[in-house]
C-alpha positions as CSV (number, residue, x, y, z in Angstrom):
1,M,-10.2,-36.9,81.9
2,M,-12.2,-37.4,85.4
3,K,-16.1,-38.0,84.7
4,P,-18.2,-35.2,85.2
5,P,-21.3,-35.7,87.7
6,E,-24.7,-36.6,85.9
7,R,-27.0,-33.4,85.9
8,N,-30.2,-33.0,87.4
9,F,-32.9,-30.3,86.2
10,E,-32.7,-28.8,89.5
11,D,-28.8,-28.1,89.2
12,T,-27.8,-24.9,90.8
13,G,-25.5,-22.4,88.7
14,Y,-22.7,-23.6,91.0
15,E,-23.1,-27.4,90.3
16,F,-23.4,-26.4,86.4
17,L,-20.5,-24.3,86.9
18,L,-18.2,-27.4,88.4
19,T,-19.8,-29.8,85.7
20,T,-18.4,-27.7,82.7
21,L,-15.0,-26.8,84.5
22,T,-14.7,-30.9,84.9
23,E,-15.5,-31.0,81.2
24,W,-12.5,-29.1,80.4
25,G,-10.4,-31.3,82.5
26,V,-10.0,-29.2,85.6
27,D,-9.5,-31.5,88.5
28,L,-7.5,-29.1,91.0
29,Y,-8.5,-25.9,92.9
30,S,-6.0,-23.6,95.0
31,G,-6.9,-21.0,97.6
32,V,-8.6,-20.3,100.8
33,T,-12.4,-20.2,101.8
34,G,-14.2,-17.5,103.2
35,G,-17.4,-15.5,102.2
36,G,-18.4,-15.7,98.7
37,V,-16.9,-19.2,98.0
38,F,-17.7,-21.7,100.0
39,H,-20.9,-22.1,98.7
40,F,-19.1,-23.4,95.3
41,L,-16.0,-25.3,97.5
42,K,-18.7,-27.5,99.1
43,Y,-18.7,-29.3,96.1
44,L,-15.1,-30.2,95.7
45,S,-13.1,-32.9,97.9
46,P,-10.3,-31.9,100.4
47,F,-6.9,-32.2,98.8
48,K,-5.2,-35.3,100.4
49,P,-1.7,-35.7,99.4
50,H,-0.5,-39.1,97.6
51,Q,-4.1,-39.8,97.6
52,R,-5.5,-38.2,94.1
53,N,-8.7,-40.2,93.9
54,N,-9.9,-38.4,90.2
55,V,-12.0,-35.9,91.6
56,A,-12.0,-32.1,91.5
57,E,-9.9,-31.5,94.6
58,F,-9.4,-28.2,96.7
59,L,-5.9,-27.2,98.1
60,S,-6.1,-24.9,101.0
61,L,-3.2,-22.6,100.4
62,G,-2.8,-18.7,100.7
63,E,-4.1,-16.8,98.2
64,Y,-0.5,-15.5,96.6
65,S,1.0,-19.0,96.6
66,A,-2.4,-20.5,95.0
67,G,-2.2,-17.5,92.3
68,F,0.8,-19.5,91.2
69,V,-0.4,-22.7,91.1
70,P,-2.0,-23.5,88.1
71,L,0.9,-21.9,86.1
72,G,3.0,-24.9,87.6
73,Y,0.3,-27.2,86.7
74,Y,-0.1,-26.0,82.7
75,L,3.5,-26.3,82.6
76,A,4.3,-29.5,83.8
77,S,1.5,-31.3,82.5
78,G,-0.3,-29.2,79.8
79,R,-3.1,-29.4,81.9
80,I,-5.4,-26.4,83.3
81,A,-6.1,-25.8,87.1
82,A,-7.9,-23.4,88.6
83,A,-7.4,-20.4,91.5
84,I,-9.9,-19.0,93.6
85,A,-10.1,-16.4,96.3
86,T,-12.6,-15.0,98.7
87,M,-13.6,-11.5,98.5
88,G,-11.7,-7.9,99.1
89,A,-7.9,-8.2,99.5
90,A,-7.8,-12.0,98.9
91,T,-8.6,-11.3,94.8
92,K,-5.7,-8.5,94.9
93,L,-3.3,-11.6,96.3
94,L,-4.4,-14.0,93.9
95,S,-4.4,-12.0,90.9
96,C,-0.8,-12.0,90.8
97,G,-0.4,-15.1,89.6
98,L,-2.7,-14.3,87.4
99,T,-0.9,-11.2,85.9
100,D,1.7,-14.0,85.3
101,A,-0.3,-16.0,83.5
102,K,-1.3,-13.3,81.3
103,L,2.3,-12.1,80.5
104,H,3.2,-15.8,79.7
105,D,0.3,-17.1,77.6
106,I,-0.5,-19.4,80.4
107,P,-4.2,-21.1,80.4
108,A,-5.6,-20.8,83.7
109,V,-9.0,-20.4,85.7
110,Y,-9.5,-17.8,88.3
111,L,-12.7,-17.8,90.5
112,V,-13.4,-14.6,92.4
113,P,-16.9,-13.3,94.0
114,I,-18.0,-10.1,94.4
115,C,-20.8,-8.8,97.0
116,R,-24.2,-8.9,96.2
117,A,-26.2,-6.6,94.6
118,G,-27.9,-3.9,96.4
119,T,-25.1,-3.5,99.2
120,E,-23.5,-0.3,97.1
121,G,-23.7,2.3,99.1
122,Y,-23.6,0.4,102.7
123,C,-20.2,0.1,102.8
124,P,-20.0,-4.0,102.6
125,L,-17.2,-6.1,104.3
126,Q,-14.8,-6.7,101.4
127,D,-16.5,-3.9,99.3
128,T,-16.1,-4.9,95.4
129,S,-18.7,-2.5,94.3
130,L,-17.5,0.6,92.4
131,Y,-17.6,2.5,95.6
132,G,-15.1,0.0,96.9
133,S,-12.3,-1.8,94.8
134,N,-14.2,-2.0,92.1
135,I,-12.7,-5.3,91.4
136,V,-14.6,-6.2,88.0
137,Q,-13.4,-3.2,86.2
138,Q,-9.8,-3.7,87.9
139,L,-9.7,-7.3,86.5
140,Q,-11.5,-5.9,82.9
141,A,-8.3,-3.3,82.7
142,E,-5.6,-5.9,82.9
143,L,-8.0,-8.9,80.8
144,P,-9.9,-6.8,78.9
145,N,-11.5,-9.9,76.7
146,S,-11.1,-12.4,79.8
147,V,-13.2,-11.9,82.2
148,F,-16.5,-12.9,82.8
149,V,-19.4,-12.0,85.1
150,L,-21.6,-14.5,86.1
151,D,-24.6,-12.8,86.4
152,N,-27.7,-14.9,84.8
153,T,-28.4,-18.3,84.5
154,A,-29.7,-17.8,81.0
155,T,-26.6,-16.4,79.9
156,L,-23.9,-19.0,81.7
157,T,-23.4,-21.5,78.8
158,E,-22.7,-18.3,76.3
159,K,-20.0,-17.1,78.7
160,L,-18.5,-20.3,79.6
161,T,-18.3,-21.1,75.8
162,Q,-16.8,-17.8,75.3
163,A,-14.0,-18.6,78.6
164,K,-13.1,-21.7,76.7
165,V,-12.4,-20.3,73.6
166,Q,-9.9,-17.9,75.6
167,L,-8.4,-21.1,77.2
168,N,-8.0,-22.4,74.0
169,N,-5.7,-19.6,73.1
170,S,-3.6,-19.7,75.9
171,K,-5.3,-17.4,78.2
172,P,-6.0,-17.0,81.8
173,V,-9.7,-16.4,82.5
174,V,-11.6,-15.0,85.4
175,L,-15.2,-16.2,86.2
176,V,-16.7,-13.7,88.2
177,L,-19.1,-15.6,91.1
178,I,-22.2,-14.2,91.9
179,H,-24.0,-16.1,94.8
180,E,-27.8,-15.2,94.4
181,V,-27.1,-16.0,90.5
182,L,-25.6,-19.3,90.7
183,T,-27.5,-20.8,93.8
184,S,-30.5,-20.9,91.4
185,P,-31.3,-23.6,89.0
186,S,-29.5,-23.8,86.1
187,P,-30.5,-24.3,82.4
188,D,-30.6,-28.4,81.6
189,H,-28.0,-28.1,79.1
190,R,-24.1,-28.0,78.6
191,P,-21.7,-25.5,76.9
192,P,-21.3,-27.1,73.2
193,A,-18.0,-28.4,72.4
194,T,-15.2,-25.8,71.5
195,E,-12.4,-27.9,70.4
196,Q,-13.0,-27.6,66.8
197,Q,-10.3,-28.3,64.7
198,M,-8.7,-25.3,63.1
199,A,-7.5,-25.2,59.7
200,V,-3.9,-24.9,59.5
201,A,-3.0,-22.5,57.0
202,N,-0.8,-23.6,54.1
203,P,3.0,-22.8,55.1
204,A,4.3,-22.8,51.4
205,P,4.4,-19.2,50.5
206,F,6.0,-18.6,54.1
207,I,8.7,-21.1,53.2
208,E,9.5,-19.9,50.4
209,A,9.8,-16.1,51.3
210,F,12.3,-17.5,54.2
211,R,14.2,-19.6,51.3
212,Q,14.8,-16.5,49.3
213,A,15.6,-14.2,51.7
214,S,18.1,-16.7,53.2
215,A,19.6,-17.0,50.1
216,G,23.3,-15.8,50.6
217,R,22.6,-14.7,54.2
218,R,23.6,-16.4,57.5
219,V,20.4,-17.7,59.2
220,V,20.0,-17.8,62.8
221,V,17.5,-19.5,64.9
222,L,16.0,-18.6,68.2
223,A,13.7,-20.8,70.2
224,G,11.1,-19.4,72.7
225,E,9.1,-20.7,75.5
226,E,5.8,-21.5,73.1
227,L,7.9,-23.7,71.2
228,A,8.5,-25.5,74.4
229,R,5.4,-26.7,75.0
230,Y,5.7,-29.0,72.1
231,P,6.9,-32.6,72.9
232,D,9.2,-33.1,69.4
233,A,10.8,-29.7,69.7
234,N,14.1,-30.8,71.1
235,Y,14.3,-33.1,67.9
236,L,13.0,-30.5,65.7
237,T,15.1,-27.8,66.5
238,T,18.3,-30.5,65.8
239,Q,17.0,-31.7,62.6
240,L,16.4,-27.2,61.5
241,C,19.7,-26.7,62.8
242,A,21.4,-29.4,60.8
243,K,19.7,-29.0,57.6
244,L,20.5,-25.2,57.4
245,R,23.9,-25.6,59.6
246,A,22.4,-22.6,61.6
247,P,23.1,-21.6,65.2
248,I,20.4,-21.5,67.6
249,V,20.0,-19.4,70.7
250,W,17.1,-19.6,73.0
251,S,15.2,-17.6,75.8
252,I,15.3,-18.4,79.3
253,N,12.6,-21.2,78.9
254,G,13.0,-21.6,75.7
255,A,15.6,-23.8,76.4
256,N,13.3,-26.8,76.9
257,A,12.8,-26.4,73.1
258,V,16.8,-27.3,72.3
259,C,18.9,-30.6,73.2
260,R,21.8,-30.3,74.7
261,T,23.6,-32.5,72.4
262,N,22.6,-29.9,69.5
263,P,26.0,-29.1,67.8
264,Y,24.7,-25.9,66.7
265,G,23.9,-24.5,70.2
266,Y,25.2,-21.3,71.1
267,G,23.3,-20.8,74.5
268,Y,20.9,-18.4,76.6
269,I,20.8,-14.8,75.4
270,S,20.8,-11.6,77.2
271,F,19.5,-12.0,80.6
272,G,22.3,-14.6,82.0
273,G,22.8,-15.3,78.7
274,N,26.2,-17.1,77.4
275,D,29.0,-14.9,75.7
276,R,29.2,-17.0,72.5
277,A,25.6,-16.4,72.1
278,L,25.6,-12.6,73.1
279,T,28.4,-12.0,70.7
280,L,26.3,-13.8,68.3
281,W,23.0,-11.8,69.0
282,Q,24.9,-8.5,68.7
283,S,26.3,-9.5,65.5
284,L,23.3,-9.9,63.5
285,G,22.9,-7.0,60.9
286,E,22.1,-6.9,57.2
287,N,23.5,-10.1,56.3
288,D,21.4,-12.2,58.4
289,V,18.1,-13.7,58.7
290,L,16.4,-14.4,62.1
291,L,13.5,-17.5,62.2
292,A,12.1,-16.8,65.5
293,I,10.1,-19.8,67.0
294,G,8.0,-19.0,69.6
295,V,9.2,-16.1,71.2
296,C,7.9,-13.4,72.8
297,P,10.4,-10.6,72.5
298,D,10.4,-9.8,76.0
299,E,13.0,-7.4,77.9
300,Y,14.8,-10.0,79.3
301,T,15.1,-11.9,75.5
302,I,15.7,-8.9,73.4
303,N,16.4,-6.2,76.0
304,L,13.9,-3.5,74.6
305,Q,15.9,-3.1,71.3
306,K,15.1,-3.8,67.8
307,I,15.8,-7.3,66.3
308,S,18.6,-6.3,63.5
309,A,18.7,-8.7,61.2
310,A,17.7,-8.0,57.7
311,H,14.7,-9.9,57.6
312,T,12.9,-11.6,60.7
313,F,10.4,-14.4,60.3
314,F,8.1,-15.0,63.2
315,I,6.3,-18.4,64.1
316,T,3.6,-18.6,66.9
317,N,0.4,-20.3,67.2
318,I,-1.1,-18.2,69.7
319,R,-3.3,-15.2,68.7
320,D,-3.1,-11.9,70.7
321,A,0.3,-13.1,72.6
322,Y,1.7,-11.1,75.0
323,G,4.0,-8.4,73.3
324,H,2.1,-8.3,70.4
325,I,1.1,-4.9,68.8
326,D,-2.0,-5.4,66.1
327,N,-1.4,-9.1,66.8
328,G,2.3,-8.9,65.4
329,F,5.8,-8.2,66.3
330,S,6.8,-5.8,63.2
331,H,7.8,-3.0,65.7
332,V,10.6,-5.0,67.2
333,S,12.2,-5.7,63.5
334,R,14.7,-3.0,62.1
335,G,14.3,-4.8,58.7
336,A,11.8,-6.9,56.9
337,Y,9.2,-9.0,58.9
338,Q,6.9,-11.7,58.1
339,H,4.8,-13.6,60.1
340,F,3.2,-17.3,59.8
341,Y,0.2,-18.6,62.4
342,A,0.3,-22.3,63.2
343,P,1.0,-25.1,65.1
344,L,4.9,-25.1,65.4
345,D,5.5,-28.7,65.1
346,I,3.8,-28.9,61.8
347,T,5.4,-25.8,60.5
348,L,9.0,-27.0,61.6
349,C,8.5,-30.5,60.0
350,A,6.9,-28.4,56.4
351,I,10.4,-26.7,56.7
352,I,12.3,-29.6,57.4
353,E,10.7,-31.3,54.2
354,A,11.2,-28.4,52.3
355,I,15.1,-28.3,53.0
356,E,15.1,-31.9,52.0
357,Q,13.5,-31.6,48.8
358,Q,15.4,-28.7,48.0
359,S,18.3,-27.3,49.9
360,F,18.3,-23.8,50.8
361,H,21.7,-21.7,50.1
362,N,22.2,-19.6,52.9
363,K,25.9,-19.0,54.7
364,H,26.8,-22.0,56.4
365,A,27.9,-21.6,60.1
366,S,30.3,-23.4,62.1
367,P,29.5,-25.6,64.9
368,A,29.3,-23.9,68.2
369,P,32.4,-24.6,70.7
370,K,32.4,-26.6,73.9
371,E,32.5,-23.8,75.6
372,L,30.1,-20.9,75.2
373,N,31.7,-18.6,78.3
374,T,35.1,-16.9,77.3
375,G,35.6,-15.8,80.9
376,A,36.5,-17.0,84.2
377,L,33.8,-17.7,86.6
378,P,34.1,-15.4,89.8
379,L,34.8,-17.3,92.9
380,P,32.6,-16.2,96.3
381,G,34.3,-14.9,99.3
382,K,35.5,-17.1,102.4
383,D,32.8,-19.4,103.9
384,Y,30.3,-18.8,101.4
385,T,29.0,-21.6,98.8
386,D,30.4,-21.3,95.2
387,L,27.3,-21.6,93.5
388,A,29.1,-22.2,90.2
389,K,30.5,-25.4,91.6
390,L,26.7,-26.0,92.8
391,Y,25.2,-25.7,89.5
392,Q,27.8,-27.7,87.8
393,H,27.6,-30.8,90.4
394,L,23.7,-30.6,90.3
395,D,23.5,-30.4,86.1
396,S,25.7,-33.6,86.2
397,W,23.1,-35.4,88.5
398,W,19.8,-34.4,87.8
399,P,17.5,-37.2,87.8
400,I,15.5,-37.9,84.6
401,D,12.3,-36.2,83.8
402,S,12.7,-34.2,86.9
403,I,11.4,-30.4,86.5
404,G,13.0,-27.1,87.8
405,I,11.7,-24.1,89.0
406,D,13.9,-20.4,89.5
407,D,12.3,-17.6,91.4
408,V,13.2,-14.1,90.8
409,C,16.6,-14.5,92.7
410,L,20.1,-15.3,91.8
411,A,19.2,-18.7,90.3
412,Y,17.1,-17.4,87.3
413,K,20.2,-15.3,86.4
414,D,23.3,-17.4,87.1
415,R,22.1,-21.1,86.4
416,Q,22.1,-21.0,83.0
417,Y,25.0,-18.7,82.3
418,V,27.3,-21.9,84.5
419,T,25.3,-24.7,82.4
420,Q,25.4,-23.2,79.2
421,R,23.4,-25.6,77.4
422,P,20.0,-27.3,78.4
423,N,19.9,-30.4,80.6
424,N,18.2,-33.4,78.6
425,N,17.2,-34.7,82.3
426,I,15.4,-31.8,83.4
427,Q,13.3,-28.9,81.9
428,F,13.7,-25.7,83.9
429,Y,10.8,-22.4,83.8
430,S,11.3,-19.3,85.2
431,L,7.8,-16.8,85.8
432,Y,10.0,-13.8,85.1
433,R,8.2,-11.4,83.2
434,G,5.8,-10.5,86.2
435,S,9.0,-10.1,88.1
436,A,6.3,-11.7,91.1
437,M,9.3,-12.8,93.9
438,G,8.1,-15.9,95.8
439,G,5.4,-16.9,93.1
440,A,7.6,-19.8,92.0
441,Y,6.7,-21.6,95.0
442,G,3.0,-22.1,94.3
443,A,4.2,-22.6,90.5
444,A,6.3,-25.6,91.8
445,I,3.2,-27.3,94.3
446,G,1.7,-26.9,91.3
447,A,3.9,-28.7,89.1
448,R,4.5,-31.3,92.0
449,L,0.9,-32.1,91.9
450,A,0.8,-32.6,88.4
451,A,3.3,-34.9,87.5
452,P,3.7,-36.6,90.9
453,Q,6.2,-39.1,89.5
454,K,8.6,-36.5,88.4
455,T,10.9,-34.5,91.4
456,V,10.2,-30.8,91.6
457,F,12.8,-28.9,92.2
458,L,13.0,-25.1,93.4
459,F,15.5,-22.5,93.2
460,S,14.6,-19.7,95.8
461,G,16.1,-17.1,97.8
462,D,16.0,-15.6,101.3
463,G,14.2,-12.4,100.1
464,C,11.5,-14.4,98.0
465,F,11.3,-16.8,101.1
466,R,9.4,-13.9,102.7
467,L,6.5,-13.9,100.6
468,F,5.7,-17.9,100.8
469,A,6.9,-19.0,104.7
470,G,3.7,-19.1,105.9
471,C,2.3,-21.3,103.3
472,L,5.2,-24.4,104.0
473,G,3.0,-26.0,106.1
474,E,0.4,-26.9,103.4
475,A,3.2,-28.4,101.2
476,R,5.0,-30.3,103.6
477,E,3.4,-33.7,102.3
478,I,4.0,-32.6,98.3
479,G,7.4,-33.4,98.2
480,V,8.7,-30.4,96.9
481,V,12.5,-30.0,96.9
482,L,13.6,-26.2,97.9
483,F,17.2,-25.2,97.4
484,L,17.1,-22.0,99.7
485,F,19.8,-19.2,99.0
486,N,20.7,-17.3,101.9
487,N,22.7,-14.5,101.4
488,A,20.9,-11.9,103.8
489,N,20.2,-9.9,101.1
490,Y,18.0,-8.9,97.7
491,S,21.4,-10.0,96.1
492,I,19.8,-9.0,92.1
493,V,19.0,-5.9,93.4
494,E,22.2,-5.2,95.2
495,Q,24.3,-6.1,92.2
496,G,22.5,-3.9,89.7
497,L,22.7,-0.8,91.7
498,S,26.8,-1.3,92.6
499,K,26.3,-0.7,88.3
500,I,23.8,1.9,88.5
501,I,24.6,4.0,91.1
502,P,28.1,2.9,91.9
503,D,28.9,6.1,94.0
504,V,26.0,5.4,96.6
505,P,27.4,3.7,99.8
506,N,25.7,0.0,100.2
507,E,23.7,0.6,102.9
508,Y,21.5,3.1,101.0
509,Y,20.8,0.1,98.5
510,H,18.3,-0.8,101.0
511,S,19.1,-4.1,100.0
512,Q,19.8,-6.1,103.3
513,L,17.7,-8.9,105.0
514,Y,17.7,-10.2,108.1
515,S,19.4,-13.8,108.5
516,L,16.9,-16.6,109.6
517,D,17.2,-19.9,110.8
518,Y,15.7,-21.3,107.7
519,C,16.0,-25.0,108.2
520,A,14.4,-24.8,112.1
521,I,11.2,-22.7,110.1
522,A,10.8,-25.7,107.7
523,R,11.0,-28.5,110.1
524,A,8.4,-26.4,112.5
525,S,6.4,-26.5,109.3
526,G,6.4,-30.0,108.9
527,W,9.3,-30.1,106.2
528,E,12.7,-32.2,106.2
529,A,15.8,-29.8,106.2
530,E,19.4,-30.0,105.5
531,K,22.1,-27.0,105.4
532,L,24.8,-27.2,102.7
533,K,28.0,-27.3,103.9
534,T,30.1,-24.6,102.0
535,D,32.4,-27.2,100.9
536,L,29.5,-29.1,99.7
537,S,30.8,-32.3,101.3
538,N,27.3,-33.3,102.4
539,L,25.6,-32.6,98.9
540,N,26.2,-36.1,97.6
541,G,24.3,-37.4,100.8
542,I,21.7,-34.9,100.3
543,L,21.0,-35.9,96.9
544,N,21.0,-39.7,97.7
545,K,17.8,-39.1,99.3
546,L,16.5,-37.6,96.2
547,E,17.1,-40.2,93.8
548,K,13.1,-40.5,93.5
549,P,10.5,-38.5,94.5
550,P,10.5,-37.7,98.1
551,A,7.1,-37.8,100.2
552,R,8.1,-35.3,102.0
553,S,9.0,-31.5,101.2
554,M,12.5,-30.7,102.2
555,L,14.4,-27.6,102.3
556,I,18.1,-27.1,101.4
557,E,19.7,-24.0,102.8
558,V,23.0,-22.6,100.9
559,S,24.9,-20.1,102.2
560,V,25.6,-17.6,99.4
561,D,28.0,-14.6,98.9
562,P,25.6,-11.6,97.5
563,R,28.5,-10.7,95.6
564,Q,29.4,-13.7,93.4
565,E,27.9,-12.1,90.5
566,L,27.7,-15.0,87.8
567,G,25.4,-14.5,85.1
568,S,25.0,-11.2,83.5
569,N,21.8,-8.8,83.5
570,P,21.8,-6.6,80.9
571,R,19.0,-4.6,82.1
572,V,20.6,-2.5,84.4
573,R,21.4,-0.5,81.3
574,N,17.5,0.5,81.3
575,L,17.4,1.5,84.6
């Protein structure tokens, strides 16, 4: 934790704000300087690769990518980072990452300025007023309780305290900067501590209800991404499944809460889901109880369908989480529903202890088969890399304690289908709920800066590349490894449309892209670059360079067949 700077009575509101953010542990800011923000940025040290100095630093990065940096930073370390924009359209670019922070319940700080009072009607440049972009109201429409306009030095303490409460509840916050206010001397005191320990509810009634509902029924466990934020989640889910002899399935990010060797692991469900997991999920009915731990019932997890179990038990510890209605999820449960709010690890330990003291009488399931898919993997066309072989090779190679991030491309659908189970050496994340192509680049930068001892692998497509290519130079010395899928196509779209509108000629899908020399672009931006041979004959040589986190970022271009369809996309039935 950084030591906050000493405060003086004459400190401005900007200095008070920086001191407060420092006390919260915020040490990385990313974005672009300019009107409205340079008065704050002058207090931040320039970011220097490989020389983090335990002070607040600013990484200059295009706003679209910068908006996602705090997401990767938090996922890799559990620490909060900030993104900052100049006025006008820059805030719109930054807020793409803000949207995914909201949809994935990730705490992050977004700093945006507005035009000074009195300029309304005078058409100021980057007009943020009611007559221009009306940006404060736009932000409040998306985050009704998390936008704080810093318009009075007398209320800075109160508003920053409220913002910290939102961050503590896994919500992003927007701090709106008004220069004429923040340039004035601030109150000579600091926000009170907001880290009070919340009393943990007694889990006994919830556990007893779970025990009674499970009697004579099959129990199925669903692991979600909130659970993956607990360091002992893999161990606890393995213990739980063993005690109950219950199968477990998981969401895309919930996989990080499941150990590969869990004998009852049936696989990913829904988007990119494994055949055994999908069969199990679709079989839920009146003879089943579902224990959903840290789950958001999003489209890529339950595909806009109600959960068919006779009784669903939800465990979460985020109030007003994304997907809730009236702070609950009863609307997605066809049968009985019960919800318990408490830290997930404490609750799981209590359930396991209760089972040890008095066995549950649920129906026992068989361990999962070795193969979680029932069909053969399709082959690519001639002169293309077999993605299935590439994923399988990487799955046997990943360095210990690595991080992987899938962009909105084939990777976030196909990888999990091919590899079937989580890999204990690497945690994979996908920020899929906002479906923001190219956002994973900023998240990968954030993850790498948060955990420089870990190698960060990014999987992205040539369509996503269009959204961050101009920001390659700023990450050249950060050490991100980018697998870039080159198929001259928006492949997720084409694969889906071939089923949705099969009678329409391919050219009317409008999914074609012009193929670029991606290695040349990367090298011109200061990156190392390699083109993977389609027979994978140079793969080991490339990977040998990546056994340890690289000092310089590397792009690995992969020629991909857009028609090699590996993972399933049940969402097409909704379109």
